[in-house]
All heavy atoms as an XYZ file, in Angstrom:
700
protein
N      30.015     61.156    -55.110
C      30.751     59.951    -55.431
C      30.309     59.485    -56.822
O      29.119     59.411    -57.108
C      30.461     58.867    -54.378
C      31.174     57.568    -54.623
S      30.881     56.296    -53.356
C      31.982     56.845    -52.084
N      31.258     59.150    -57.639
C      30.935     58.676    -58.986
C      30.610     57.187    -58.945
O      30.889     56.491    -57.955
C      32.118     58.887    -59.946
O      33.187     58.034    -59.542
C      32.572     60.345    -59.967
N      30.036     56.695    -60.029
C      29.740     55.269    -60.137
C      31.032     54.467    -60.038
O      31.084     53.436    -59.366
C      28.988     54.963    -61.449
C      27.566     55.509    -61.373
C      28.959     53.465    -61.729
C      26.766     55.343    -62.645
N      32.081     54.942    -60.684
C      33.369     54.247    -60.624
C      33.902     54.174    -59.198
O      34.389     53.128    -58.758
C      34.405     54.936    -61.521
C      34.109     54.759    -63.004
O      33.497     53.735    -63.368
O      34.488     55.649    -63.786
N      33.802     55.272    -58.461
C      34.280     55.311    -57.077
C      33.461     54.380    -56.187
O      34.005     53.666    -55.353
C      34.243     56.738    -56.532
C      35.243     57.659    -57.186
C      35.023     59.125    -56.834
O      33.882     59.514    -56.500
O      36.006     59.884    -56.912
N      32.143     54.402    -56.379
C      31.273     53.529    -55.586
C      31.541     52.066    -55.917
O      31.599     51.224    -55.014
C      29.800     53.862    -55.821
C      28.788     53.008    -55.067
C      29.035     53.026    -53.567
C      27.375     53.456    -55.383
N      31.721     51.769    -57.176
C      32.014     50.393    -57.581
C      33.296     49.912    -56.916
O      33.340     48.811    -56.352
C      32.122     50.309    -59.099
N      34.321     50.725    -56.959
C      35.594     50.334    -56.346
C      35.454     50.169    -54.837
O      35.929     49.197    -54.257
C      36.670     51.367    -56.662
C      38.035     50.967    -56.143
C      39.135     51.944    -56.533
O      39.005     52.617    -57.560
O      40.110     52.024    -55.778
N      34.789     51.108    -54.190
C      34.651     51.082    -52.727
C      33.787     49.925    -52.247
O      33.926     49.478    -51.105
C      34.081     52.405    -52.231
N      32.899     49.430    -53.097
C      31.988     48.354    -52.689
C      32.320     47.013    -53.332
O      31.514     46.087    -53.277
C      30.545     48.739    -53.029
O      30.373     48.831    -54.435
N      33.495     46.927    -53.937
C      33.916     45.677    -54.591
C      32.897     45.209    -55.622
O      32.543     44.027    -55.672
C      34.177     44.576    -53.564
C      35.257     44.943    -52.587
O      36.303     45.432    -52.986
N      34.998     44.737    -51.312
N      32.398     46.148    -56.410
C      31.408     45.855    -57.440
C      31.933     46.330    -58.784
O      32.893     47.087    -58.844
C      30.089     46.593    -57.139
O      29.609     46.283    -55.862
N      31.273     45.916    -59.832
C      31.629     46.430    -61.152
C      30.847     47.721    -61.406
O      29.765     47.928    -60.842
C      31.322     45.403    -62.240
O      29.919     45.237    -62.376
N      31.380     48.555    -62.269
C      30.673     49.795    -62.599
C      29.360     49.490    -63.310
O      28.369     50.183    -63.095
C      31.539     50.732    -63.467
O      32.007     50.021    -64.608
C      32.719     51.269    -62.688
N      29.337     48.440    -64.117
C      28.086     48.105    -64.814
C      27.015     47.652    -63.819
O      25.837     47.980    -63.985
C      28.321     47.034    -65.880
O      28.741     45.828    -65.309
N      27.430     46.936    -62.768
C      26.468     46.496    -61.754
C      25.887     47.695    -61.006
O      24.670     47.783    -60.815
C      27.130     45.519    -60.779
C      26.188     44.946    -59.761
C      25.179     44.078    -60.135
C      26.308     45.279    -58.423
C      24.308     43.547    -59.204
C      25.447     44.754    -57.476
C      24.443     43.882    -57.870
N      26.746     48.627    -60.608
C      26.274     49.830    -59.918
C      25.357     50.635    -60.836
O      24.314     51.143    -60.399
C      27.461     50.700    -59.428
C      28.303     49.938    -58.398
C      26.979     52.033    -58.861
C      27.589     49.592    -57.105
N      25.708     50.724    -62.094
C      24.878     51.437    -63.061
C      23.503     50.785    -63.184
O      22.478     51.478    -63.222
C      25.571     51.473    -64.424
O      24.778     52.165    -65.359
N      23.465     49.447    -63.228
C      22.182     48.740    -63.309
C      21.330     49.008    -62.068
O      20.111     49.165    -62.167
C      22.412     47.242    -63.481
C      22.897     46.858    -64.855
C      23.172     45.362    -64.937
C      23.789     45.002    -66.279
N      24.165     43.581    -66.349
N      21.964     49.046    -60.902
C      21.222     49.356    -59.671
C      20.632     50.756    -59.778
O      19.451     50.974    -59.484
C      22.123     49.244    -58.429
C      22.536     47.791    -58.194
C      21.416     49.801    -57.186
C      23.589     47.612    -57.125
N      21.457     51.699    -60.209
C      21.011     53.083    -60.329
C      19.825     53.211    -61.294
O      18.916     54.005    -61.063
C      22.172     53.949    -60.809
C      21.837     55.423    -60.887
C      23.018     56.255    -61.343
O      23.717     55.844    -62.281
O      23.216     57.327    -60.764
N      19.832     52.408    -62.338
C      18.758     52.453    -63.333
C      17.554     51.600    -62.959
O      16.566     51.547    -63.686
C      19.301     52.013    -64.696
C      20.381     52.907    -65.303
C      20.990     52.257    -66.539
C      19.803     54.283    -65.628
N      17.625     50.915    -61.802
C      16.509     50.087    -61.354
C      16.395     48.779    -62.115
O      15.312     48.203    -62.202
N      17.495     48.289    -62.663
C      17.474     47.068    -63.457
C      17.965     45.842    -62.696
O      18.191     44.802    -63.289
C      18.312     47.259    -64.721
C      17.724     48.294    -65.652
C      18.519     48.410    -66.937
C      17.862     49.411    -67.863
N      18.579     49.520    -69.132
N      18.134     45.961    -61.387
C      18.556     44.829    -60.556
C      17.393     44.466    -59.644
O      16.930     45.288    -58.862
C      19.818     45.169    -59.727
C      20.158     44.040    -58.775
C      20.983     45.475    -60.644
N      16.936     43.223    -59.762
C      15.789     42.810    -58.952
C      16.147     41.770    -57.902
O      15.295     41.354    -57.130
C      14.687     42.256    -59.856
O      15.159     41.133    -60.573
N      17.404     41.344    -57.879
C      17.793     40.299    -56.926
C      19.097     40.652    -56.223
O      20.024     39.860    -56.198
C      17.898     38.950    -57.623
C      18.928     38.965    -58.746
O      19.384     40.010    -59.172
N      19.288     37.799    -59.218
N      19.155     41.816    -55.637
C      20.349     42.279    -54.940
C      20.489     41.523    -53.621
O      19.573     41.522    -52.795
C      20.252     43.786    -54.679
C      21.431     44.457    -54.005
C      22.686     44.320    -54.861
C      21.115     45.927    -53.784
N      21.610     40.841    -53.442
C      21.848     40.091    -52.208
C      22.142     41.061    -51.069
O      22.734     42.121    -51.277
C      23.006     39.113    -52.390
C      22.685     38.014    -53.367
C      23.796     37.008    -53.440
C      23.391     35.897    -54.396
N      24.381     34.840    -54.470
N      21.738     40.676    -49.874
C      21.894     41.535    -48.705
C      23.360     41.874    -48.457
O      23.685     43.003    -48.097
C      21.216     40.933    -47.449
C      21.157     41.955    -46.307
C      21.924     39.682    -47.003
C      20.188     43.050    -46.514
N      24.249     40.916    -48.661
C      25.673     41.185    -48.437
C      26.187     42.280    -49.371
O      26.962     43.142    -48.956
C      26.503     39.915    -48.629
C      26.227     38.873    -47.578
O      25.628     39.153    -46.557
N      26.648     37.665    -47.842
N      25.762     42.235    -50.623
C      26.181     43.253    -51.584
C      25.559     44.605    -51.215
O      26.205     45.639    -51.301
C      25.810     42.833    -53.005
C      26.241     43.807    -54.082
C      27.710     44.202    -54.014
C      28.667     43.104    -54.324
N      30.089     43.552    -54.264
N      24.297     44.585    -50.792
C      23.654     45.829    -50.364
C      24.418     46.452    -49.206
O      24.672     47.665    -49.208
C      22.204     45.568    -49.957
C      21.445     46.755    -49.361
C      21.367     47.912    -50.349
C      20.063     46.326    -48.918
N      24.814     45.649    -48.243
C      25.566     46.154    -47.091
C      26.897     46.748    -47.547
O      27.296     47.820    -47.084
C      25.761     45.059    -46.025
C      26.760     45.485    -44.966
C      24.424     44.714    -45.381
N      27.595     46.075    -48.472
C      28.869     46.611    -48.985
C      28.667     47.965    -49.658
O      29.454     48.891    -49.457
C      29.499     45.633    -49.987
C      30.088     44.407    -49.358
C      30.677     43.450    -50.390
O      30.533     43.686    -51.608
O      31.301     42.464    -49.972
N      27.618     48.093    -50.437
C      27.335     49.362    -51.116
C      26.964     50.432    -50.107
O      27.444     51.569    -50.178
C      26.226     49.167    -52.168
C      26.746     48.270    -53.306
C      25.738     50.508    -52.708
C      25.680     47.780    -54.255
N      26.123     50.081    -49.134
C      25.736     51.049    -48.108
C      26.935     51.504    -47.296
O      27.065     52.696    -46.992
C      24.660     50.456    -47.197
C      23.290     50.251    -47.836
C      22.367     49.520    -46.882
C      22.691     51.564    -48.282
N      27.814     50.573    -46.932
C      29.013     50.946    -46.175
C      29.895     51.890    -46.991
O      30.458     52.835    -46.448
C      29.787     49.704    -45.751
C      29.116     48.954    -44.623
C      29.821     47.657    -44.244
O      30.761     47.234    -44.962
O      29.420     47.063    -43.231
N      30.000     51.649    -48.291
C      30.787     52.535    -49.156
C      30.179     53.939    -49.193
O      30.884     54.931    -49.348
C      30.867     51.961    -50.570
N      28.859     54.003    -49.016
C      28.160     55.292    -48.996
C      28.034     55.859    -47.585
O      27.408     56.890    -47.391
C      26.768     55.129    -49.607
C      26.726     54.784    -51.089
C      25.310     54.400    -51.506
C      27.240     55.959    -51.912
N      28.622     55.175    -46.609
C      28.547     55.554    -45.198
C      27.098     55.585    -44.712
O      26.675     56.499    -44.019
C      29.249     56.895    -44.950
C      29.570     57.109    -43.482
O      29.763     56.112    -42.763
O      29.620     58.279    -43.048
N      26.344     54.555    -45.107
C      24.952     54.409    -44.701
C      24.784     53.053    -44.029
O      25.640     52.179    -44.148
C      24.023     54.477    -45.920
C      23.985     55.796    -46.676
C      23.214     55.632    -47.985
C      23.367     56.886    -45.831
N      23.650     52.861    -43.358
C      23.336     51.581    -42.748
C      22.004     51.089    -43.294
O      21.280     51.823    -43.970
C      23.258     51.709    -41.223
O      22.091     52.426    -40.867
N      21.694     49.852    -42.969
C      20.413     49.268    -43.384
C      19.251     50.128    -42.864
O      18.280     50.369    -43.571
C      20.279     47.827    -42.852
C      21.269     46.906    -43.546
C      18.868     47.296    -43.001
C      20.927     46.507    -44.947
N      19.381     50.615    -41.628
C      18.316     51.437    -41.047
C      18.096     52.720    -41.839
O      16.984     53.241    -41.879
C      18.615     51.785    -39.580
C      18.518     50.626    -38.646
C      19.819     49.851    -38.545
O      20.800     50.144    -39.222
N      19.852     48.827    -37.730
N      19.148     53.233    -42.462
C      19.007     54.439    -43.269
C      18.140     54.185    -44.497
O      17.471     55.090    -44.993
C      20.380     54.953    -43.727
C      21.230     55.445    -42.574
O      20.678     56.004    -41.610
O      22.464     55.272    -42.647
N      18.169     52.947    -44.987
C      17.438     52.605    -46.205
C      16.057     52.064    -45.887
O      15.076     52.430    -46.529
C      18.238     51.573    -47.039
C      17.457     51.138    -48.263
C      19.583     52.155    -47.440
N      15.990     51.190    -44.899
C      14.723     50.587    -44.522
C      14.283     51.170    -43.200
O      14.642     50.691    -42.135
C      14.867     49.058    -44.405
C      15.254     48.408    -45.686
C      16.554     47.972    -45.897
C      14.327     48.254    -46.709
C      16.919     47.376    -47.089
C      14.691     47.659    -47.906
C      15.981     47.222    -48.103
N      13.515     52.209    -43.278
C      13.048     52.889    -42.082
C      11.899     52.102    -41.468
O      10.931     51.789    -42.137
C      12.589     54.306    -42.431
C      12.229     55.107    -41.207
O      12.453     54.685    -40.085
N      11.672     56.268    -41.423
N      12.045     51.745    -40.217
C      11.000     51.054    -39.485
C      10.354     52.045    -38.515
O      10.772     52.139    -37.362
C      11.583     49.858    -38.702
C      12.241     48.832    -39.576
C      13.618     48.751    -39.657
C      11.474     47.952    -40.325
C      14.217     47.799    -40.458
C      12.074     46.998    -41.131
C      13.450     46.932    -41.205
N       9.358     52.796    -38.975
C       8.787     53.843    -38.110
C       8.197     53.298    -36.814
O       8.164     53.995    -35.822
C       7.716     54.498    -38.975
C       7.461     53.553    -40.087
C       8.676     52.687    -40.241
N       7.767     52.035    -36.815
C       7.196     51.467    -35.601
C       8.263     51.125    -34.578
O       7.971     50.862    -33.426
C       6.323     50.245    -35.920
C       7.069     49.033    -36.405
C       7.394     49.023    -37.889
O       7.353     50.043    -38.564
N       7.752     47.869    -38.406
N       9.533     51.132    -34.988
C      10.635     50.852    -34.070
C      11.347     52.166    -33.784
O      12.019     52.718    -34.652
C      11.631     49.837    -34.655
C      10.926     48.516    -34.942
C      12.803     49.636    -33.710
C      11.796     47.489    -35.621
N      11.163     52.654    -32.583
C      11.785     53.935    -32.263
C      12.572     53.920    -30.961
O      13.297     54.861    -30.676
C      10.715     55.035    -32.197
O       9.764     54.726    -31.199
N      12.448     52.821    -30.189
C      13.185     52.807    -28.922
C      14.662     52.504    -29.194
O      15.017     51.746    -30.090
C      12.588     51.794    -27.939
C      12.691     50.376    -28.445
O      11.879     49.989    -29.315
O      13.603     49.665    -27.987
N      15.509     53.117    -28.417
C      16.952     53.020    -28.616
C      17.494     51.606    -28.463
O      18.414     51.213    -29.178
C      17.688     53.964    -27.660
C      17.501     55.410    -28.049
O      17.254     55.712    -29.202
N      17.630     56.303    -27.085
N      16.934     50.819    -27.537
C      17.447     49.473    -27.301
C      17.247     48.586    -28.523
O      18.150     47.848    -28.924
C      16.784     48.848    -26.066
C      17.187     49.490    -24.755
C      16.480     50.817    -24.479
O      15.471     51.136    -25.169
O      16.947     51.536    -23.587
N      16.063     48.648    -29.128
C      15.792     47.830    -30.309
C      16.645     48.283    -31.483
O      17.214     47.459    -32.206
C      14.296     47.895    -30.682
O      13.528     47.491    -29.557
C      13.982     47.001    -31.868
N      16.762     49.576    -31.673
C      17.601     50.095    -32.755
C      19.062     49.722    -32.539
O      19.770     49.369    -33.489
C      17.442     51.612    -32.868
C      16.068     52.090    -33.348
C      15.971     53.606    -33.246
C      15.783     51.615    -34.760
N      19.511     49.753    -31.295
C      20.882     49.357    -30.987
C      21.099     47.868    -31.283
O      22.133     47.480    -31.835
C      21.195     49.647    -29.520
C      22.632     49.399    -29.141
C      22.930     49.784    -27.690
O      22.209     50.609    -27.110
O      23.902     49.228    -27.156
N      20.114     47.035    -30.938
C      20.217     45.608    -31.232
C      20.276     45.364    -32.739
O      21.100     44.582    -33.222
C      19.035     44.843    -30.622
C      18.961     43.354    -30.938
C      20.211     42.625    -30.449
C      17.707     42.749    -30.337
N      19.425     46.031    -33.500
C      19.446     45.886    -34.958
C      20.795     46.305    -35.529
O      21.344     45.640    -36.407
C      18.320     46.702    -35.592
C      16.901     46.196    -35.344
C      15.885     47.194    -35.873
C      16.704     44.830    -35.971
N      21.317     47.397    -35.025
C      22.619     47.880    -35.497
C      23.717     46.872    -35.143
O      24.596     46.597    -35.958
C      22.915     49.254    -34.890
C      24.160     49.877    -35.405
N      24.288     50.308    -36.702
C      25.337     50.141    -34.810
C      25.496     50.805    -36.877
N      26.152     50.712    -35.744
N      23.652     46.318    -33.951
C      24.633     45.312    -33.531
C      24.574     44.082    -34.442
O      25.596     43.585    -34.906
C      24.396     44.914    -32.073
C      25.333     43.837    -31.587
C      26.643     44.143    -31.231
C      24.919     42.516    -31.505
C      27.521     43.154    -30.797
C      25.787     41.519    -31.076
C      27.078     41.847    -30.726
O      27.940     40.871    -30.311
N      23.362     43.592    -34.693
C      23.191     42.428    -35.558
C      23.712     42.706    -36.964
O      24.320     41.841    -37.597
C      21.723     42.009    -35.610
C      21.149     41.364    -34.354
C      19.634     41.238    -34.463
C      21.796     40.014    -34.095
N      23.478     43.894    -37.435
C      23.914     44.270    -38.777
C      25.432     44.171    -38.928
O      25.939     43.794    -39.978
C      23.450     45.697    -39.076
C      23.928     46.243    -40.398
C      23.628     47.709    -40.561
O      23.570     48.448    -39.555
O      23.473     48.123    -41.708
N      26.163     44.478    -37.877
C      27.623     44.510    -37.930
C      28.267     43.123    -37.802
O      29.435     42.963    -38.116
C      28.185     45.421    -36.832
C      27.766     46.868    -36.966
C      28.415     47.500    -38.159
C      28.046     48.972    -38.247
N      28.482     49.578    -39.466
N      27.509     42.130    -37.355
C      28.063     40.788    -37.165
C      28.262     40.076    -38.500
O      27.509     40.306    -39.450
C      27.117     39.940    -36.307
C      27.004     40.289    -34.837
C      25.939     39.413    -34.184
C      28.334     40.115    -34.128
N      29.229     39.165    -38.555
C      29.329     38.300    -39.736
C      28.048     37.472    -39.862
O      27.391     37.175    -38.860
C      30.523     37.391    -39.422
C      31.270     38.087    -38.339
C      30.283     38.915    -37.586
N      27.706     37.107    -41.069
C      26.426     36.447    -41.331
C      26.193     35.205    -40.477
O      25.101     35.012    -39.937
C      26.320     36.086    -42.811
C      24.962     35.554    -43.205
C      24.838     35.336    -44.700
O      25.729     35.745    -45.454
O      23.836     34.726    -45.090
N      27.216     34.369    -40.304
C      27.030     33.149    -39.527
C      26.740     33.448    -38.054
O      25.875     32.839    -37.448
C      28.225     32.206    -39.666
C      29.535     32.827    -39.181
O      29.707     34.054    -39.274
O      30.399     32.059    -38.715
N      27.448     34.415    -37.492
C      27.213     34.784    -36.084
C      25.861     35.473    -35.920
O      25.163     35.269    -34.934
C      28.334     35.683    -35.574
C      29.635     34.948    -35.405
C      30.710     35.824    -34.823
C      31.993     35.025    -34.646
N      33.048     35.799    -34.030
N      25.484     36.306    -36.905
C      24.183     36.977    -36.858
C      23.062     35.949    -36.873
O      22.097     36.049    -36.115
C      24.056     37.954    -38.025
C      22.738     38.711    -38.037
C      22.644     39.762    -39.124
N      22.987     39.254    -40.434
C      24.027     39.666    -41.149
N      24.834     40.589    -40.695
N      24.262     39.163    -42.344
N      23.200     34.929    -37.709
C      22.164     33.892    -37.803
C      22.036     33.122    -36.493
O      20.926     32.874    -36.019
C      22.479     32.941    -38.958
N      23.174     32.764    -35.886
C      23.144     32.035    -34.618
C      22.535     32.873    -33.504
O      21.720     32.386    -32.717
C      24.554     31.588    -34.225
C      25.080     30.452    -35.053
C      26.483     30.059    -34.631
C      27.037     28.961    -35.509
N      28.406     28.612    -35.162
N      22.924     34.135    -33.418
C      22.380     35.001    -32.375
C      20.896     35.253    -32.598
O      20.103     35.228    -31.650
C      23.151     36.324    -32.312
C      22.705     37.313    -31.237
C      22.724     36.668    -29.849
C      23.584     38.550    -31.260
N      20.495     35.468    -33.833
C      19.072     35.674    -34.140
C      18.256     34.448    -33.760
O      17.172     34.566    -33.190
C      18.889     36.003    -35.623
O      19.504     37.220    -35.940
N      18.793     33.271    -34.057
C      18.116     32.027    -33.693
C      17.969     31.926    -32.175
O      16.899     31.567    -31.664
C      18.892     30.834    -34.230
C      18.244     29.500    -33.931
C      19.055     28.332    -34.473
O      20.044     28.537    -35.194
O      18.686     27.192    -34.138
N      19.020     32.261    -31.440
C      18.972     32.204    -29.981
C      17.953     33.195    -29.422
O      17.185     32.864    -28.507
C      20.357     32.480    -29.400
N      17.933     34.391    -29.966
C      16.979     35.412    -29.502
C      15.555     34.947    -29.768
O      14.681     35.051    -28.901
C      17.263     36.771    -30.169
C      18.584     37.347    -29.653
C      16.111     37.747    -29.935
C      19.082     38.564    -30.432
N      15.313     34.415    -30.975
C      13.961     33.955    -31.306
C      13.550     32.766    -30.448
O      12.381     32.659    -30.047
C      13.872     33.614    -32.794
C      13.948     34.830    -33.723
C      14.062     34.383    -35.172
C      12.753     35.742    -33.529
N      14.484     31.873    -30.128
C      14.181     30.748    -29.227
C      13.812     31.251    -27.847
O      12.867     30.765    -27.223
C      15.372     29.799    -29.133
O      15.582     29.154    -30.342
N      14.555     32.237    -27.362
C      14.266     32.834    -26.063
C      12.885     33.483    -26.060
O      12.078     33.258    -25.137
C      15.336     33.860    -25.702
C      15.067     34.605    -24.437
C      15.225     33.999    -23.206
C      14.621     35.918    -24.476
C      14.952     34.678    -22.029
C      14.346     36.615    -23.309
C      14.517     35.994    -22.087
N      12.583     34.225    -27.086
C      11.275     34.890    -27.179
C      10.166     33.856    -27.204
O       9.146     34.009    -26.527
C      11.228     35.813    -28.416
C       9.812     36.286    -28.700
C      12.161     36.997    -28.249
N      10.371     32.805    -27.978
C       9.362     31.737    -28.047
C       9.156     31.077    -26.696
O       8.036     30.796    -26.286
C       9.800     30.701    -29.080
O       8.883     29.635    -29.136
N      10.245     30.846    -25.972
C      10.166     30.187    -24.654
C       9.435     31.044    -23.632
O       8.664     30.500    -22.831
C      11.569     29.855    -24.156
N       9.629     32.327    -23.657
C       8.981     33.175    -22.649
C       7.532     33.497    -22.998
O       6.756     33.906    -22.149
C       9.753     34.474    -22.362
C       9.819     35.376    -23.595
C      11.135     34.169    -21.823
C      10.377     36.755    -23.320
N       7.148     33.254    -24.265
C       5.757     33.501    -24.666
C       4.860     32.311    -24.341
O       3.658     32.439    -24.279
C       5.679     33.817    -26.164
C       6.198     35.185    -26.497
C       6.109     35.490    -27.977
O       5.960     34.593    -28.804
N       6.193     36.757    -28.311
N       5.449     31.148    -24.164
C       4.642     29.923    -23.895
C       4.125     29.894    -22.498
O       4.490     30.417    -21.568
C       5.465     28.670    -24.181
C       5.745     28.532    -25.673
O       5.008     29.133    -26.477
O       6.698     27.817    -26.027
């Protein structure tokens, strides 16, 4: 895939993709990263390997959260963390 193709597929400019490729971007927003990864047919897990997480249920949950819109992901994450906090007390 060329820089031009990736830029188009990820709704980015070619100069922005070029800067990423050259390591000149230090504040890449997660939403933009997800768009670029989706254009490359990759997921967050492909980029950020969590070797300590290997069970299928946790990986499935992470994948599910990744696919949600940001507002729904935040609400569900908050609910999960509240539940975890409640059962630890």
